[in-house]
Every structure is written in C-alpha cells, then in structure tokens.
C-alpha positions as CSV (number, residue, x, y, z in Angstrom):
1,X,-19.3,-10.5,42.2
2,X,-21.0,-12.3,45.1
3,X,-24.6,-11.9,46.0
4,X,-26.4,-11.7,49.4
5,X,-29.9,-12.3,50.6
6,X,-32.3,-9.4,50.1
7,X,-32.4,-7.2,53.1
8,X,-29.2,-8.4,54.7
9,X,-27.2,-5.7,56.3
10,X,-23.9,-4.6,54.8
11,X,-21.1,-4.7,57.4
12,X,-19.4,-1.4,58.0
13,X,-16.0,-0.8,56.6
14,X,-13.1,-1.6,58.9
15,X,-12.2,1.2,61.2
16,X,-15.5,3.1,60.9
17,X,-18.0,3.8,63.7
18,X,-21.7,4.0,63.0
19,X,-23.1,7.4,63.6
20,X,-25.9,7.9,66.2
21,X,-29.4,7.8,64.7
22,X,-30.7,11.2,63.6
23,X,-34.1,12.4,64.9
24,X,-37.1,11.9,62.7
25,X,-37.4,15.0,60.5
26,X,-40.2,17.5,61.0
27,X,-43.2,16.4,58.9
28,X,-43.7,20.0,57.9
29,X,-40.3,20.2,56.2
30,X,-40.7,19.1,52.5
31,X,-38.6,16.1,51.4
32,X,-35.2,16.8,49.7
33,X,-35.0,16.4,45.9
34,X,-33.8,13.1,44.4
35,X,-30.1,12.5,44.8
36,X,-28.2,12.0,41.5
37,X,-24.6,10.9,41.8
38,X,-22.0,12.8,39.8
39,X,-20.3,11.1,36.9
40,X,-17.2,9.3,37.9
41,X,-18.0,9.2,41.7
42,X,-20.0,6.7,43.8
43,X,-22.9,8.3,45.8
44,X,-22.6,8.6,49.6
45,X,-25.0,6.4,51.4
46,X,-27.2,7.9,54.1
47,X,-25.4,8.0,57.5
48,X,-28.2,6.2,59.3
49,X,-31.8,5.0,59.2
50,X,-34.2,7.7,58.2
51,X,-37.8,7.7,59.3
52,X,-39.7,5.2,61.4
53,X,-38.7,1.5,61.3
54,X,-40.2,-0.5,58.5
55,X,-40.7,0.1,54.8
56,X,-41.1,3.7,53.5
57,X,-44.4,4.8,52.2
58,X,-45.0,4.5,48.5
59,X,-44.0,7.6,46.6
60,X,-42.3,9.2,49.6
61,X,-38.8,10.7,49.3
62,X,-36.0,10.4,51.7
63,X,-34.5,13.7,53.1
64,X,-31.0,14.8,52.6
65,X,-28.6,12.6,54.6
66,X,-26.9,14.1,57.6
67,X,-23.1,13.7,57.6
68,X,-21.8,11.4,60.3
69,X,-20.1,12.8,63.3
70,X,-16.3,12.8,63.1
71,X,-14.7,9.7,64.4
72,X,-11.2,9.2,65.6
73,X,-8.8,7.7,63.1
74,X,-8.4,4.0,63.2
75,X,-5.4,2.2,61.7
76,X,-6.4,0.7,58.4
77,X,-6.1,-3.1,57.9
78,X,-3.0,-4.4,56.4
79,X,-3.0,-4.6,52.6
80,X,-6.7,-4.8,51.8
81,X,-7.3,-6.4,48.4
82,X,-8.2,-4.0,45.6
83,X,-11.5,-4.7,43.9
84,X,-12.3,-3.6,40.4
85,X,-15.8,-2.8,39.5
86,X,-17.3,-5.7,37.6
87,X,-18.2,-4.8,34.1
88,X,-16.0,-1.6,34.0
89,X,-13.8,-1.4,30.9
90,X,-10.1,-1.7,31.4
91,X,-8.6,-1.1,28.0
92,X,-8.0,2.1,26.1
93,X,-6.1,3.4,23.0
94,X,-4.5,6.6,21.8
95,X,-3.1,7.6,18.5
96,X,0.3,9.3,17.9
97,X,1.5,10.9,14.6
98,X,4.7,9.5,13.3
99,X,7.3,11.6,11.5
100,X,6.5,11.9,7.8
101,X,9.0,9.7,5.9
102,X,8.6,11.8,2.8
103,X,9.1,15.2,4.6
104,X,9.8,17.8,2.1
105,X,8.6,15.8,-0.9
106,X,4.9,15.7,-0.5
107,X,4.6,12.5,1.6
108,X,1.7,11.8,3.9
109,X,1.9,11.2,7.6
110,X,1.2,7.8,9.0
111,X,-0.5,7.0,12.3
112,X,0.0,4.2,14.8
113,X,-2.0,3.2,17.8
114,X,-1.0,1.9,21.1
115,X,-3.4,0.3,23.5
116,X,-3.1,-1.0,27.0
117,X,-4.9,-3.4,29.2
118,X,-3.5,-3.9,32.7
119,X,-5.8,-6.8,33.2
120,X,-4.3,-8.5,30.2
121,X,-0.9,-8.4,32.0
122,X,-2.1,-9.0,35.6
123,X,-4.3,-11.9,34.7
124,X,-8.0,-12.6,35.0
125,X,-8.0,-12.2,38.7
126,X,-7.3,-8.5,38.4
127,X,-10.2,-8.1,36.0
128,X,-12.7,-9.6,38.3
129,X,-11.2,-8.4,41.6
130,X,-10.5,-11.8,43.0
131,X,-8.9,-11.7,46.4
132,X,-5.2,-11.7,46.2
133,X,-5.1,-10.5,42.6
134,X,-3.1,-7.4,41.7
135,X,-5.1,-4.2,41.2
136,X,-5.8,-2.7,37.8
137,X,-4.6,1.0,37.8
138,X,-6.9,2.0,34.9
139,X,-10.0,-0.3,35.1
140,X,-10.4,-0.3,38.9
141,X,-13.1,1.9,40.4
142,X,-12.1,3.6,43.7
143,X,-13.8,2.2,46.8
144,X,-16.6,4.4,48.1
145,X,-16.0,6.3,51.4
146,X,-17.0,4.7,54.7
147,X,-20.7,3.9,54.9
148,X,-22.9,2.8,57.7
149,X,-25.2,-0.2,57.3
150,X,-27.9,0.4,54.8
151,X,-31.5,-0.2,55.5
152,X,-32.1,-2.1,52.4
153,X,-29.6,-4.1,50.3
154,X,-31.5,-3.4,47.1
155,X,-31.2,0.4,47.4
156,X,-27.5,0.3,48.1
157,X,-26.8,-2.2,45.3
158,X,-28.6,-0.2,42.7
159,X,-26.8,3.0,43.7
160,X,-23.5,1.2,43.6
161,X,-24.1,-0.2,40.2
162,X,-25.3,3.1,38.9
163,X,-22.1,4.7,40.1
164,X,-20.0,2.0,38.5
165,X,-21.7,2.5,35.2
166,X,-21.2,6.3,35.3
167,X,-17.6,5.9,36.4
168,X,-17.0,3.4,33.6
169,X,-18.4,5.9,31.1
170,X,-15.9,8.4,32.2
171,X,-12.9,6.2,32.1
172,X,-12.5,6.1,28.3
173,X,-12.3,9.9,28.0
174,X,-9.8,10.3,30.8
175,X,-7.3,7.6,30.1
176,X,-6.2,9.0,26.7
177,X,-5.1,12.2,28.4
178,X,-3.6,10.4,31.4
179,X,-1.6,8.1,29.1
180,X,-0.4,11.1,27.1
181,X,0.5,13.2,30.1
182,X,2.1,10.4,32.1
183,X,3.8,8.5,29.2
184,X,7.0,8.1,31.3
185,X,5.2,6.7,34.3
186,X,6.0,3.1,35.4
187,X,2.3,2.4,35.5
188,X,1.8,2.9,31.8
189,X,1.2,-0.3,30.0
190,X,1.0,-1.4,26.4
191,X,0.1,-4.7,24.7
192,X,1.4,-6.2,21.5
193,X,-0.8,-7.6,18.7
194,X,-0.6,-11.3,18.3
195,X,1.5,-12.3,15.3
196,X,-0.1,-14.2,12.4
197,X,2.2,-17.1,11.6
198,X,0.8,-17.4,8.1
199,X,1.4,-13.7,7.2
200,X,4.8,-13.6,8.9
201,X,6.1,-16.7,7.3
202,X,6.9,-14.9,4.1
203,X,6.4,-18.1,2.2
204,X,8.1,-18.5,-1.2
205,X,6.0,-16.8,-3.9
206,X,4.3,-14.3,-1.6
207,X,4.5,-10.7,-2.6
208,X,6.7,-9.8,0.3
209,X,9.1,-12.7,-0.5
210,X,9.3,-11.6,-4.2
211,X,9.8,-7.9,-3.3
212,X,12.4,-8.7,-0.6
213,X,14.5,-10.6,-3.1
214,X,14.1,-8.2,-6.0
215,X,14.4,-4.8,-4.4
216,X,18.2,-4.9,-3.9
217,X,18.6,-5.4,-7.6
218,X,16.3,-2.5,-8.6
219,X,17.8,1.0,-9.1
220,X,16.4,4.5,-9.4
221,X,17.9,6.3,-12.4
222,X,18.3,10.0,-12.5
223,X,19.0,11.5,-15.9
224,X,20.0,15.1,-16.6
225,X,20.8,16.6,-20.0
226,X,23.4,19.2,-20.8
227,X,20.6,21.7,-21.0
228,X,19.4,20.9,-17.4
229,X,16.4,18.9,-18.5
230,X,15.8,15.3,-17.3
231,X,13.8,13.1,-15.2
232,X,13.6,10.0,-13.0
233,X,13.0,6.4,-13.9
234,X,13.9,2.9,-12.9
235,X,16.2,0.1,-14.0
236,X,17.3,-3.3,-12.8
237,X,20.6,-5.3,-12.7
238,X,21.0,-7.3,-15.9
239,X,24.3,-9.0,-15.3
240,X,27.3,-9.1,-12.9
241,X,29.3,-6.8,-15.2
242,X,27.3,-3.8,-14.0
243,X,24.8,-3.5,-16.9
244,X,21.4,-2.0,-16.0
245,X,18.4,-2.6,-18.2
246,X,15.9,0.2,-18.6
247,X,13.8,2.2,-21.1
248,X,15.3,4.5,-23.8
249,X,13.1,7.4,-22.8
250,X,14.4,7.2,-19.3
251,X,18.0,7.9,-20.3
252,X,17.6,9.7,-23.6
253,X,18.1,13.2,-22.2
254,X,21.5,12.2,-20.7
255,X,22.7,10.2,-23.8
256,X,24.7,13.1,-25.2
257,X,27.1,14.6,-22.6
258,X,24.5,14.4,-19.9
259,X,24.7,13.1,-16.3
260,X,23.4,9.7,-15.3
261,X,23.2,8.2,-11.8
262,X,21.9,4.9,-10.5
263,X,20.9,4.6,-6.8
264,X,20.4,1.2,-5.2
265,X,17.9,0.4,-2.4
266,X,20.7,0.5,0.2
267,X,21.3,4.2,-0.7
268,X,24.5,3.7,-2.6
269,X,24.7,5.9,-5.7
270,X,26.9,5.3,-8.8
271,X,27.5,7.3,-11.9
272,X,26.6,5.5,-15.1
273,X,26.9,5.8,-18.9
274,X,24.8,4.7,-21.8
275,X,26.0,1.6,-23.6
276,X,23.3,1.6,-26.2
277,X,19.7,2.4,-26.8
278,X,16.9,1.4,-29.2
279,X,14.4,4.2,-29.6
280,X,11.9,2.0,-31.6
281,X,11.9,-0.7,-29.0
282,X,12.2,1.8,-26.1
283,X,15.0,-0.3,-24.6
284,X,18.3,1.0,-23.3
285,X,21.3,-0.5,-21.5
286,X,23.5,1.6,-19.1
287,X,26.5,0.5,-17.2
288,X,27.9,1.6,-13.8
289,X,31.2,3.4,-14.3
290,X,32.7,2.1,-11.1
291,X,30.9,-1.0,-10.0
292,X,33.4,-2.0,-7.3
293,X,31.5,-2.4,-4.0
294,X,28.2,-2.7,-5.7
295,X,26.1,-5.7,-4.9
296,X,25.3,-6.9,-8.4
297,X,22.7,-9.6,-8.2
298,X,21.0,-10.0,-11.6
299,X,17.2,-10.5,-11.5
300,X,16.2,-13.9,-13.0
301,X,14.5,-13.6,-16.3
302,X,11.2,-15.4,-16.9
303,X,9.6,-16.5,-20.2
304,X,7.2,-13.9,-21.5
305,X,5.9,-16.3,-24.2
306,X,4.4,-18.6,-21.5
307,X,2.6,-15.8,-19.7
308,X,-1.2,-16.3,-19.4
309,X,-3.9,-13.8,-18.8
310,X,-4.7,-13.8,-15.1
311,X,-1.2,-14.6,-13.9
312,X,0.0,-12.6,-10.9
313,X,2.3,-9.6,-11.4
314,X,4.5,-7.5,-9.2
315,X,5.8,-4.1,-10.4
316,X,8.7,-2.3,-8.8
317,X,9.8,1.2,-9.5
318,X,10.1,4.9,-8.4
319,X,6.7,6.5,-9.2
320,X,7.0,10.2,-8.9
321,X,10.4,9.7,-7.4
322,X,9.3,7.3,-4.6
323,X,12.0,4.7,-4.9
324,X,11.4,1.1,-4.1
325,X,7.6,1.2,-4.5
326,X,6.0,-2.2,-4.9
327,X,2.5,-2.8,-6.5
328,X,0.7,-5.9,-7.5
329,X,-1.9,-7.0,-10.0
330,X,-2.4,-9.5,-12.8
331,X,-1.7,-9.9,-16.5
332,X,-4.7,-8.2,-18.0
333,X,-4.0,-9.0,-21.7
334,X,-1.2,-10.2,-24.0
335,X,0.0,-9.0,-27.4
336,X,-1.5,-5.6,-26.9
337,X,-0.3,-3.3,-29.7
338,X,1.0,-0.1,-28.2
339,X,2.5,3.0,-29.9
340,X,3.8,5.5,-27.4
341,X,5.8,8.7,-27.4
342,X,7.7,10.6,-24.8
343,X,6.3,13.9,-26.0
344,X,9.7,15.2,-27.0
345,X,9.1,15.1,-30.7
346,X,11.1,12.0,-31.3
347,X,9.9,8.9,-33.2
348,X,7.3,6.7,-31.5
349,X,8.0,3.4,-29.9
350,X,6.0,0.3,-30.8
351,X,5.5,-2.8,-28.7
352,X,3.3,-5.9,-28.6
353,X,2.9,-5.4,-24.9
354,X,1.9,-7.2,-21.8
355,X,-1.0,-5.3,-20.2
356,X,-1.2,-5.3,-16.4
357,X,-3.5,-3.6,-13.8
358,X,-0.6,-3.3,-11.3
359,X,-0.3,0.4,-10.5
360,X,2.3,2.0,-12.8
361,X,2.9,5.7,-12.7
362,X,5.5,8.2,-14.1
363,X,8.8,7.0,-12.7
364,X,8.0,3.3,-13.0
365,X,9.4,3.3,-16.5
366,X,12.3,0.8,-16.9
367,X,11.4,-1.1,-13.8
368,X,10.7,-4.9,-13.8
369,X,7.4,-6.5,-14.1
370,X,7.7,-9.8,-12.2
371,X,5.7,-13.0,-12.2
372,X,4.6,-15.1,-9.2
373,X,8.0,-16.8,-9.2
374,X,9.9,-13.6,-9.0
375,X,11.1,-13.8,-12.6
376,X,11.1,-10.7,-14.9
377,X,8.5,-11.0,-17.6
378,X,8.5,-7.4,-18.8
379,X,9.9,-3.9,-18.6
380,X,7.3,-1.4,-17.5
381,X,7.1,1.3,-20.2
382,X,3.8,3.0,-20.8
383,X,0.5,3.8,-19.2
384,X,-2.9,4.7,-20.6
385,X,-3.9,8.1,-19.2
386,X,-7.4,9.2,-18.6
387,X,-6.5,12.8,-19.4
388,X,-4.6,12.8,-22.7
389,X,-4.7,9.4,-24.3
390,X,-1.5,7.6,-23.4
391,X,2.2,8.0,-22.9
392,X,5.3,6.6,-21.4
393,X,5.5,5.7,-17.7
394,X,8.5,7.9,-17.1
395,X,7.1,11.1,-18.6
396,X,6.2,13.4,-15.8
397,X,3.4,15.2,-17.6
398,X,1.2,12.1,-17.6
399,X,-1.4,11.7,-15.0
400,X,-1.5,8.7,-12.6
401,X,-2.4,5.1,-13.0
402,X,-5.9,4.1,-14.0
403,X,-5.0,0.4,-14.1
404,X,-3.8,0.3,-17.7
405,X,-0.1,-0.3,-17.7
406,X,2.0,-1.8,-20.5
407,X,5.3,-3.7,-20.4
408,X,7.8,-4.7,-23.1
409,X,7.9,-8.6,-23.1
410,X,11.2,-9.6,-21.6
411,X,12.0,-12.1,-24.4
412,X,12.1,-9.2,-26.8
413,X,13.9,-6.9,-24.4
414,X,16.5,-9.5,-23.7
415,X,17.3,-9.9,-27.4
416,X,17.6,-6.2,-27.9
417,X,19.8,-5.8,-24.8
418,X,22.2,-8.4,-26.1
419,X,22.5,-6.5,-29.4
420,X,23.1,-3.2,-27.5
421,X,25.8,-4.7,-25.3
422,X,27.5,-6.4,-28.3
423,X,27.3,-3.6,-30.9
424,X,25.8,-0.5,-29.2
425,X,23.0,-0.2,-31.8
426,X,19.7,-2.0,-32.3
427,X,18.7,-4.2,-35.2
428,X,15.0,-4.2,-36.4
429,X,13.2,-6.7,-38.6
430,X,11.4,-5.0,-41.5
431,X,9.3,-5.8,-44.6
432,X,10.6,-2.6,-46.3
433,X,7.2,-1.1,-47.1
434,X,5.7,2.1,-45.8
435,X,2.2,1.8,-44.3
436,X,-0.3,4.5,-43.2
437,X,-0.1,5.1,-39.5
438,X,-3.4,6.9,-39.0
439,X,-5.8,4.5,-40.6
440,X,-7.3,2.1,-38.0
441,X,-10.0,-0.6,-38.0
442,X,-9.6,-2.2,-41.4
443,X,-5.9,-3.2,-41.4
444,X,-2.6,-1.7,-42.3
445,X,-2.7,0.0,-45.8
446,X,0.5,0.2,-47.8
447,X,0.9,3.9,-48.6
448,X,1.1,5.3,-52.1
449,X,4.5,6.9,-51.5
450,X,7.4,6.4,-49.0
451,X,9.3,9.1,-47.1
452,X,10.5,12.0,-49.2
453,X,8.5,10.8,-52.3
454,X,10.3,7.5,-52.5
455,X,8.5,4.3,-53.4
456,X,6.3,2.8,-50.7
457,X,7.5,-0.7,-51.5
458,X,11.3,-0.8,-51.6
459,X,12.4,-2.5,-54.9
460,X,13.8,-6.0,-54.3
461,X,13.0,-5.7,-50.6
462,X,11.1,-8.4,-48.6
463,X,7.6,-7.0,-49.4
464,X,8.4,-6.6,-53.1
465,X,9.7,-10.1,-53.3
466,X,6.5,-11.4,-51.7
467,X,4.4,-9.6,-54.3
468,X,3.0,-6.8,-52.1
469,X,2.1,-3.5,-53.8
470,X,1.0,0.0,-52.8
471,X,-2.7,0.1,-51.8
472,X,-2.7,-3.5,-50.4
473,X,-4.4,-3.8,-47.0
474,X,-2.6,-6.2,-44.6
475,X,-5.2,-7.7,-42.3
476,X,-3.3,-10.5,-40.6
477,X,0.3,-11.5,-39.8
478,X,0.5,-15.2,-39.0
479,X,-2.5,-15.7,-36.7
480,X,-2.6,-12.1,-35.3
481,X,-5.3,-9.8,-36.7
482,X,-3.8,-6.5,-37.9
483,X,-6.1,-3.5,-37.5
484,X,-3.6,-0.6,-38.1
485,X,-0.1,0.4,-39.1
486,X,1.2,0.5,-35.5
487,X,-0.2,-3.0,-34.8
488,X,1.6,-4.3,-37.9
489,X,5.0,-2.8,-36.8
490,X,4.7,-3.9,-33.2
491,X,3.9,-7.4,-34.4
492,X,6.8,-7.5,-36.9
493,X,9.2,-6.4,-34.2
494,X,8.4,-9.4,-32.0
495,X,10.3,-11.4,-34.6
496,X,13.9,-11.4,-35.7
497,X,15.5,-10.7,-39.1
498,X,15.4,-13.7,-41.3
499,X,12.2,-15.1,-39.8
500,X,9.5,-16.1,-42.3
501,X,6.0,-14.8,-41.6
502,X,2.6,-15.3,-43.4
503,X,0.8,-12.1,-44.4
504,X,-2.8,-12.0,-45.3
505,X,-3.9,-9.0,-47.4
506,X,-6.7,-7.6,-49.4
507,X,-6.4,-6.2,-53.0
508,X,-9.4,-5.0,-55.0
509,X,-11.8,-6.7,-52.5
510,X,-10.0,-10.1,-52.9
511,X,-8.1,-11.7,-49.9
512,X,-4.8,-13.4,-50.5
513,X,-1.8,-14.7,-48.5
514,X,1.9,-14.6,-49.1
515,X,5.1,-15.5,-47.2
516,X,7.6,-12.8,-46.4
517,X,11.2,-13.3,-45.2
518,X,11.9,-10.4,-42.9
519,X,14.9,-8.2,-43.6
520,X,16.8,-6.0,-41.2
521,X,17.6,-2.4,-40.5
522,X,20.4,-1.3,-38.2
523,X,20.1,1.7,-35.9
524,X,17.4,4.2,-35.4
525,X,16.5,6.3,-38.5
C-alpha cells in the first residue's frame, strides 16, 4: 500500500464529476450524529467541503453529507486493476461429514476439512493488489463508490482502514456459507496440504510398512456352533498349504459340526475346518477347505526367546468385529504367568506370556503380535479386564483394553502347531504331580490327593522319581521363581517332554533341589 503526503488531495475516480459545493449549514441547526459505517461496507465520503475553509473547530461535528447531484454516465476505463484490501484475510475453511464407514455397526463418523486461498494460487501480487495481478474473489474488498476529493487525507484514510477492518471481520462468517452454497462454481478453490516426505516414505520398519505387509495375511474368523452360539476372532496364514494359526477359544464352538469361515483383508471369504486344537495351550490350527485363488503368504515368524522388554510391538486383529485393526505398543514384560478361561466352563489355559500395552480387545484373539521387523513374536490371547479380573481376548463379555494384553510366545505356539498339523492332538510336558491351584504367594504346593482321590504324586512318574512328595512346596523351576500352581504349570509348558529341569522345593522348613526329567501327556484331559 502506497502512502501520500498529509493533506494531499485524493484524485476523483475516473468518470466522476465533482458535485457543486453545498451552502454552509445554518448555525442554528444542530450537527448530525457521528457517522458509523456498517459492517462489511465502506462509508461514503462527504460529497464536498463542509464549512468554511480551513481546519474545523475542536470538538465540532460535521453535518450529514448531501448526496451529489446525478451525473451522466461515463464509460468506465478499460480493465481497471482489482485491488485487495491490505491486511484482509483471504483464506477460509469449512467442514463436511463423511459417510460413516461402519454404518449399521456402531461406527463413528469422520470429518474432513477443505480450505481455500485464492491468493495462494494467484500468487503474491493478488494478495497485495499489485497492478496487473489477478483479483482475489474471496479476499478482495469491493472498491468504494465514487468519491469527490476529501478535505483531509487523514480522515479519509482512517475511514477506509476502519471499513477494511470491518469488512475483513465479516469475510470469515460469509465464506463458509458461500462455499457450501456455490460448491459447483468455477470460482471455488481448494488447496492441498504439503506432503511430508519422511512420513510418506513408509520406510522399512515403520508401523505403516509392517501393517501393509502383514494385513493381507491376517484373516477374520467367524465361528458358529450347531446350537447357534459363536463369536469372532482372528488368525493368520501359517503356511502355503492353507493352514491358519489362531486360538483354541476362537474356534472351539465350531469344532463339533459347527460352521467356520475365514475372511481375508481383500474381502474374499473361505470356509474352513479345524485341523487340531490344544485347549491347555489355547492354540488351534484350521485349514481352508478350498484354498484355490487364495493369496497364501505366510507371516514370517520371529524368535520370542530374544524379545526384550521395551521392544516395539504391532498387534493386528478384529476387535469387536472391526477387521484389520492395527494397534501399537511395546513389550511390557516377559514370562508373565497367565491362567485364563473362556467362561464356558472348560479347563483353563496356561501360558508364560508376553505382556504388551498394544491395545487388544475382544476379537483380537488369535491375531499376530509383531515385532519391529514385522516378524510374529506371539499370538494375542488374553486381556486383563478392569471389571472382572481377566479373560480371553475373544470373549465378548470382557470389557475393553486397559493396556494389559497377553500373547502366547510364538516359539511355543509354533511347536504346538506342528504337533497339531502332524497328529491332530497336542502333547504336554508334565511332572505327574497334582498341585494346589488356589494357593498363591509362597509357591506351588503338591496336594494331598489327586483327582478322584488318586495319589497326588503318580507312582514311578517324573516327580516321584525325583523324590518329590505330597506337601512339598515348589518355589523355583530353573531360575524362575514359582509363586503359585498356575505359574508352575505355565513354566513347565514352555519346555518339551524329555527336557531336564531343576526344581527347588521346601519340606518341613528346609529348602532342597532336585532334577526332574519331564514326561508327556497326549491330548486334553
């Protein structure tokens, strides 16, 4: 914006004719009230000099201006440059609701915003009103009507600036409606956000890179029993033969004459059948009945024994039926003894679990827990609930995630899966001694009697051969502290039949150690 010397006359607009001076008002007539321009419009300047020549007296008010006499039309100049008011905002934004992607299933609507700046497209000349620059249809302030020369440059300048400020204040409120009402107008403009090369690179190891590679190999499993009961869980491609690895509690309802389907991320659905399941490990293997046409890309398996607390994790599943959900977190703890139940009255499952704070909810069960390299380090299986203690991640009665999720280490799950594919039944390592499951804090106590009144220590079994007796309290297995019966079982099940383990126990207040060669038990009892 250019400046002129104080008091310099403003040339009249092209085509206008100065009105004849008006007579001096009658001194007896009181002065007109102060003129206040309306919001969004520039005030009309007086049509001519008012009062005697010279400066007005201090505190005096100017009377109402007299409209100029009509003048004959004069041809306008050719293509006058448009001038935008300096300092007036030229951008705006408006929000529009998008269709709900989860319509009919309790989804939430998303919002997107579009914004436009004509100056951003026309260049800096349009913003400042440089001669020759294109006009800004939203930010430009309309030129005021023809005005005669002003007495004083300062008065006209202040009035013009005031009008510009008021008009600028009205632009923001009007543009949203104009853009919505005239969305098909050729004058409507939008701008695009600048891309971030770092975030768009999807570098190897980023969450988006891991998810993009893993999602096509993750399936949503729907199980329905012959009685109509069932639920939804998750699984992932284990091999190119069409085997899917998941949790036992996900498919248990459909194991006997039920219906089982697996849906891939591309929407293709296949019927499946149970190959084998291990209730104690909470691991199951299902197979697609007709895998022709299915893109079977097995997920790479990591090494859960090398996982460290603090390592990054990515969990994929179908929480509450929302397929393909990706969450992230870290490994919060290792070797966490977890005993869980599906609430159906069946035997509990025991695991020495990986704990993660990645969000896991009902429906995530059976899905992969991945490391920062995209390798599977665990099968998401259970969550700790704030409402009722704990439970399995596929059990719909459980409440949502509170940041305490548990996964079966993949090294153990892989061993179990191979057994199930080969024989259809699991094999468990055992010491053949019954321990109390409710006592906690002091160790795992060998019970006085076994199931049905049998002996707690099976004669000639592994525990008996190692010298263990009823009443002994097992406090350590190798270097792992044992604080309860479930902890002892979950730790034993991390081994294989035939492995030798060192057990530390207390008898009559005296602590001793012994070596036990683990036996085996086939099938779920």
